[in-house]
C-alpha positions in Angstrom: -50.5 60.4 0.3 -49.3 57.6 -1.9 -50.8 54.2 -1.2 -48.0 52.2 -3.0 -46.8 49.2 -1.0 -43.1 49.0 -0.1 -41.5 45.6 -0.8 -40.3 44.0 2.4 -37.2 41.9 2.3 -36.8 39.0 4.7 -33.5 39.5 6.4 -33.9 36.7 9.0 -30.5 34.9 9.2 -30.6 31.4 7.8 -29.4 28.6 10.0 -26.7 26.8 8.1 -27.3 23.0 8.1 -24.2 21.1 7.2 -26.3 18.0 6.7 -28.2 19.4 3.8 -27.2 18.4 0.2 -26.1 22.0 -0.7 -27.6 25.1 0.9 -28.9 27.4 -1.8 -26.6 30.4 -2.1 -23.7 28.7 -0.3 -22.2 26.7 -3.1 -18.6 27.6 -2.2 -18.7 26.7 1.5 -16.1 23.9 1.9 -18.0 22.7 5.1 -21.2 22.2 3.2 -21.6 18.4 2.9 -23.0 16.8 -0.2 -25.0 13.6 -0.1 -24.7 12.3 -3.6 -27.7 10.3 -4.8 -27.1 7.2 -6.9 -27.7 7.7 -10.6 -28.1 5.0 -13.2 -28.0 5.3 -17.0 -26.0 5.2 -20.1 -23.4 7.8 -19.1 -23.0 6.3 -15.6 -22.3 2.9 -17.1 -19.7 4.4 -19.4 -18.1 6.2 -16.5 -18.2 3.1 -14.3 -16.8 0.7 -16.9 -14.1 3.2 -17.9 -13.1 3.7 -14.3 -12.9 0.0 -13.6 -10.7 -0.5 -16.7 -8.3 2.2 -15.6 -8.3 0.9 -12.1 -7.3 -2.6 -13.3 -4.6 -1.1 -15.4 -3.3 0.9 -12.5 -3.4 -2.1 -10.1 -2.1 -4.8 -12.5 0.7 -3.1 -14.4 3.3 -3.1 -11.5 2.7 -6.9 -11.2 3.6 -7.6 -14.8 7.0 -9.4 -15.1 9.5 -8.7 -17.8 12.6 -10.8 -17.6 14.1 -10.6 -14.2 12.2 -7.5 -13.1 8.7 -5.9 -13.3 7.7 -4.5 -16.6 7.5 -0.9 -15.5 9.8 0.2 -12.7 10.8 3.8 -12.2 13.9 3.3 -10.1 14.8 6.7 -8.9 17.7 5.5 -6.7 19.5 3.9 -9.6 18.3 6.6 -12.0 16.8 4.0 -14.3 13.3 4.2 -15.8 12.3 0.8 -17.2 9.4 0.5 -19.6 9.3 -3.2 -20.7 12.3 -3.6 -22.9 13.4 0.0 -22.8 15.4 1.7 -20.1 15.7 5.4 -19.9 18.3 7.4 -18.0 18.4 11.0 -16.8 20.0 12.1 -20.1 16.9 10.7 -21.9 14.4 12.5 -19.7 13.6 14.9 -22.6 11.4 12.0 -23.7 9.5 12.3 -20.4 9.2 16.0 -20.8 7.8 15.6 -24.3 5.3 13.0 -23.0 4.1 15.6 -20.5 3.7 18.2 -23.2 1.7 15.6 -25.3 -0.6 15.0 -22.3 -1.1 18.7 -21.8 -2.0 19.5 -25.4 -4.1 16.3 -25.5 -6.0 17.7 -22.5 -6.4 21.1 -24.2 -7.7 19.5 -27.3 -10.2 17.3 -25.5 -11.4 20.2 -23.3 -11.9 22.5 -26.3 -13.9 19.7 -28.0 -15.8 18.0 -25.1 -15.3 20.2 -22.0 -14.3 18.6 -18.7 -14.9 14.9 -19.7 -11.5 14.2 -18.2 -12.8 15.3 -14.8 -16.1 13.4 -15.2 -14.8 10.1 -16.5 -11.0 9.6 -16.1 -9.7 11.9 -13.3 -8.4 9.8 -10.3 -10.2 12.1 -7.9 -13.5 11.3 -9.6 -12.8 7.6 -9.9 -11.8 7.1 -6.2 -14.6 9.4 -5.0 -17.3 7.3 -6.7 -15.6 4.2 -5.2 -15.9 5.7 -1.7 -19.5 6.7 -2.4 -20.3 3.1 -3.4 -19.1 1.9 0.0 -21.3 4.6 1.7 -24.4 3.4 -0.2 -23.8 -0.2 0.5 -23.0 0.2 4.2 -25.1 3.3 5.2 -27.9 3.4 2.7 -29.2 5.9 0.1 -28.4 9.6 0.2 -31.7 10.4 1.8 -31.2 7.7 4.5 -27.7 8.9 5.2 -28.9 12.5 5.5 -31.6 11.5 8.0 -29.2 9.3 10.0 -26.6 12.0 10.3 -29.2 14.5 11.5 -30.2 12.2 14.3 -28.4 10.5 17.2 -25.4 8.2 16.6 -26.8 4.8 17.4 -24.5 1.7 18.1 -25.7 0.2 14.8 -24.9 3.4 12.8 -21.5 3.6 14.6 -20.8 0.0 13.6 -21.8 0.8 9.9 -19.7 3.9 9.8 -16.7 2.1 11.4 -16.9 -0.7 8.7 -17.1 2.0 6.0 -14.0 3.8 7.3 -12.2 0.5 7.5 -13.1 -0.2 3.8 -11.9 3.4 2.9 -8.6 2.8 4.7 -8.2 -0.5 3.0 -8.7 1.0 -0.5 -6.4 3.9 0.4 -3.6 1.5 1.6 -3.9 -0.6 -1.5 -3.7 2.6 -3.6 -0.6 3.8 -1.7 1.2 0.4 -2.1 0.3 0.2 -5.8 1.5 3.7 -6.5 4.8 3.3 -4.6 5.1 -0.1 -6.4 5.9 1.8 -9.6 9.1 3.1 -8.0 10.0 0.2 -5.7 9.8 -3.5 -6.8 6.2 -4.2 -5.7 6.6 -7.8 -4.7 9.4 -6.9 -2.2 7.5 -3.9 -1.1 4.3 -5.7 -0.2 6.1 -8.5 1.7 8.4 -6.1 3.5 5.6 -3.7 4.4 3.3 -6.3 6.0 6.3 -8.0 7.7 7.5 -4.6 9.1 10.9 -5.0 7.3 10.4 -2.1 4.8 12.7 1.0 5.0 11.6 4.3 6.3 11.0 6.1 3.0 8.9 3.3 1.3 6.7 3.2 4.4 6.5 6.9 4.6 5.4 7.3 0.9 2.9 4.4 1.1 1.3 6.0 4.2 1.5 9.5 2.7 -0.4 8.5 -0.5 -2.8 6.4 1.5 -3.6 9.4 3.7 -4.1 11.6 0.6 -6.4 9.1 -1.0 -8.5 8.7 2.2 -8.7 12.5 2.8 -9.4 13.5 -0.9 -11.9 10.8 -1.8 -13.5 10.3 1.6 -13.7 13.7 3.2 -12.8 16.5 0.7 -14.3 15.2 -2.5 -16.0 18.3 -4.2 -13.6 20.6 -2.3 -10.8 19.3 -4.4 -12.7 19.9 -7.6 -14.1 23.3 -6.6 -11.3 24.9 -4.5 -8.1 23.0 -5.1 -7.9 21.7 -8.7 -6.1 24.2 -11.0 -7.7 22.7 -14.0 -11.1 23.9 -12.8 -9.7 27.4 -12.8 -8.0 27.7 -16.2 -10.4 25.5 -18.2 -12.5 28.5 -19.2 -9.7 29.7 -21.3 -10.2 26.7 -23.6 -14.0 26.8 -23.7 -16.0 28.5 -26.4 -19.6 28.5 -27.5 -19.0 25.4 -29.6 -17.5 23.3 -26.8 -19.7 20.4 -25.8 -20.9 20.8 -22.3 -23.7 19.4 -20.0 -26.4 21.9 -20.7 -30.1 22.5 -19.7 -32.5 23.4 -22.5 -34.1 26.5 -20.9 -36.6 27.1 -23.7 -38.0 23.6 -23.4 -37.8 23.3 -19.7 -39.2 26.6 -18.4 -41.3 27.4 -16.7 -40.7 24.5 -14.4 -43.1 23.1 -11.9 -44.7 19.9 -10.6 -47.6 18.3 -12.3 -49.3 14.9 -12.7 -48.3 12.5 -15.5 -51.7 13.0 -17.3 -51.6 16.8 -17.1 -51.0 18.8 -20.2 -48.0 21.1 -19.4 -48.9 23.5 -22.2 -52.3 24.0 -20.7 -50.7 24.7 -17.3 -48.2 27.1 -18.8 -45.3 24.9 -17.8 -42.3 23.5 -19.6 -41.0 19.9 -19.5 -39.0 20.4 -16.2 -41.1 19.1 -13.3 -38.7 20.6 -10.8 -37.9 17.2 -9.2 -34.4 18.4 -8.3 -32.9 14.9 -9.1 -30.3 16.6 -11.3 -29.1 18.4 -8.2 -29.2 15.4 -5.9 -27.0 13.2 -8.2 -24.4 15.9 -8.9 -21.1 15.1 -7.2 -20.3 18.9 -6.9 -23.8 19.9 -5.7 -24.6 22.4 -8.5 -27.9 23.0 -10.2 -27.2 22.6 -13.9 -30.4 24.6 -14.6 -28.6 27.7 -13.5 -26.4 27.5 -16.6 -22.7 26.7 -17.3 -20.7 26.6 -14.1 -17.0 25.8 -13.7 -17.8 23.3 -11.0 -19.5 21.0 -13.5 -17.3 18.1 -14.3 -19.3 16.8 -17.3 -19.9 13.4 -15.6 -23.4 13.1 -17.1 -25.1 12.0 -13.9 -27.7 14.8 -14.2 -28.4 13.7 -17.8 -29.2 10.1 -16.8 -31.4 11.3 -13.9 -33.3 13.7 -16.0 -33.7 11.2 -18.9 -35.3 8.7 -16.4 -37.7 11.4 -15.2 -38.6 12.3 -18.8 -39.2 8.7 -19.6 -41.5 8.2 -16.6 -43.5 11.4 -17.6 -43.7 10.3 -21.2 -41.7 13.3 -22.4 -38.8 13.4 -24.9 -35.4 12.7 -23.4 -32.6 15.2 -23.7 -33.9 18.1 -21.6 -30.4 18.0 -20.0 -27.8 16.7 -22.5 -24.3 17.1 -23.9 -24.8 20.2 -26.1 -23.1 23.5 -26.9 -24.0 27.1 -26.0 -24.6 27.8 -29.7 -27.0 24.9 -30.0 -28.9 26.0 -26.9 -29.3 29.5 -28.3 -30.6 28.1 -31.6 -27.4 28.5 -33.7 -25.4 25.8 -35.5 -22.4 24.3 -33.8 -19.1 24.5 -35.6 -17.1 21.4 -34.7 -14.1 22.0 -36.9 -12.9 25.5 -35.8 -9.5 27.2 -35.8 -8.8 26.8 -32.0 -9.6 23.0 -32.2 -7.6 22.5 -35.4 -4.7 24.5 -33.9 -4.5 22.3 -30.8 -4.8 19.2 -32.9 -2.0 20.3 -35.3 0.3 21.1 -32.4 -0.5 17.8 -30.7 0.3 15.8 -33.9 3.6 17.7 -34.3 4.7 16.9 -30.7 3.7 13.3 -31.1 5.9 13.1 -34.2 8.8 14.6 -32.3 8.3 12.1 -29.5 8.6 9.1 -31.8 11.5 10.7 -33.6 13.2 11.0 -30.2 12.5 7.4 -29.4 14.0 6.3 -32.7 17.2 8.1 -31.9 17.7 6.8 -28.4 21.1 5.0 -28.4 21.5 1.6 -26.7 24.8 2.7 -25.2 26.2 6.0 -24.0 29.8 7.2 -23.3 31.3 10.3 -21.7 35.0 11.2 -21.8 36.5 13.2 -18.9 40.1 14.4 -19.1 42.3 14.5 -16.0 42.3 18.1 -15.1 44.8 17.7 -12.2 47.6 16.8 -14.6 47.2 18.0 -18.2 50.0 15.8 -19.6 53.1 14.0 -18.5 56.1 12.3 -20.0 56.1 8.5 -19.3 59.0 6.1 -19.1 58.8 5.3 -22.9 59.4 9.0 -23.7 55.8 9.5 -24.8 53.5 12.4 -24.0 50.8 10.8 -21.9 47.2 12.1 -21.3 44.9 10.5 -18.8 41.1 10.1 -19.3 38.1 8.6 -17.5 35.5 6.9 -19.7 32.0 6.5 -18.4 30.1 3.8 -20.3 26.4 3.1 -19.8 24.7 0.0 -21.1 21.0 1.0 -21.7 19.9 -2.5 -23.0 18.5 -5.3 -21.0 21.3 -7.7 -21.8 25.0 -7.8 -20.9 27.1 -6.3 -23.7 30.7 -6.5 -24.8 32.2 -3.3 -26.2 35.5 -2.5 -28.0 37.2 0.8 -27.6 39.6 2.7 -30.0 40.8 6.2 -30.7 41.4 8.1 -34.0 42.9 11.5 -34.8 46.6 10.7 -34.0 49.2 8.3 -35.4 50.8 5.5 -33.5 48.8 5.9 -30.3 49.6 3.7 -27.3 46.5 2.7 -25.3 47.1 2.0 -21.6 44.1 0.3 -20.2 41.3 -2.1 -21.3 40.1 -1.9 -24.8 37.5 -4.7 -24.6 35.1 -4.5 -21.7 32.0 -6.3 -20.5 29.1 -4.1 -19.1 26.1 -5.5 -17.3 22.5 -4.4 -18.1 21.9 -0.9 -16.8 25.5 -0.6 -15.5 27.5 2.6 -15.6 31.1 1.4 -16.0 33.9 3.8 -15.0 37.1 3.1 -17.0 40.3 5.0 -16.2 42.9 4.8 -19.1 45.7 6.8 -20.7 47.0 7.5 -24.2 50.7 7.9 -25.1 52.0 9.5 -28.3 55.6 10.0 -29.5 56.3 13.8 -29.3 57.5 13.7 -33.0 53.9 12.8 -34.1 52.4 15.8 -32.4 52.3 18.8 -34.8 50.4 21.1 -32.4 50.0 21.8 -28.7 46.3 20.7 -28.9 45.1 17.8 -31.0 41.5 16.8 -31.6 40.9 13.1 -31.1 37.8 10.8 -31.2 37.1 7.9 -28.9 35.1 5.2 -30.6 33.0 2.6 -28.8 31.4 -0.3 -30.8 29.3 -3.3 -29.9 28.8 -6.7 -31.5 26.1 -5.4 -33.8 28.4 -2.7 -35.2 26.7 0.1 -33.4 29.2 2.8 -32.7 29.4 5.9 -30.4 31.9 8.6 -31.1 32.9 11.2 -28.5 35.3 14.0 -29.3 38.1 15.0 -26.9 41.5 16.7 -26.8 45.1 15.5 -26.5 47.6 18.1 -25.0 51.4 18.4 -25.1 53.7 21.0 -23.8 52.1 24.4 -24.4 
């Protein structure tokens, strides 16, 4: 009878502990809470300073004045989008579409080159999440302390600390909501009316809506947004290749991992440089173990790099066990930075940027539309002329009041019934009804092509073609 032993597998159900950092094998459970440990180092300083810079831009831009209004005001009600001295209207929104295309291809280019650095350093979800974690650390203590506190009883002191934390979170969320809506509603009026309870329903609704989204996403959902909700995390792999710079763990150098004293020789123990301290896992905002290889949840924030470098420094080992690297470099091959995919994205990006500036250069300071009266194609007036009625819509896209002169070409001896010199305020859309009268003897065909001409004081002209009709 064979004496071979049969391997026994432990099938005892594990008790899920939502207070743990991230239960092994349960990375995708949205209820699994992550206690992010504070990490300090070069990349975290870069992320922190970059985040503060963008936050200051986001918060201060709506307060910048420009003339009699704020510098950037996207007034949807008036259909005017003001950017300092430039005002765009719905007919100019191809510029905005082009800008979005530039942002998309810029993201593709950066992702192909440097992976998910947008997520790790610039994404609002990441920036606000780290702000909320900062309040947690200051009010409730380190990650280990928070984990221990949450696994015990809720004491009055802990309740007070948590209450202050949530008040701080709500304050940050409310400021965020007010600032965001302040790009669409004059922010000075919005703030005064909001806190004096004089604001309208929709401004209040959107402020509270975006505040609630900020509070939920950065305070409660955090990694859930990055792992389960963000579409960028899903399609980024289409832009990755083996030459994309990612946060990677040098398996050849680090394995086999294991604890040891500082004075011990790892080679004599048959160990690599990784001491299995798990700090790289504890500082990760999405709770992954970078030593398991490339994972789409990694946001390239570099927190694990800084944590590992500090450990290597304390052990007296060379830094860079975890570093920004490529799959080709990790496998011992040379990284190709200039490659067809990257050059293709770059070329398309440059072309679209060129088209964007070409569009800006052709934006006209005034626009005019001509509408014929379709209820009455023509009539004979008291002077015996054939008369056609039109409605001119003139929009002043500049920031100053303008005086315009109107004229028409294409017919001889035309009588103009209406104003030919008009004053249009900044951003105003002026509706001007008028008529043209022509002696029937000067009309050689039932339909004549005419051109309405608008000119300003700087000799800028706009020409719009229309038709003059007589008895068909």
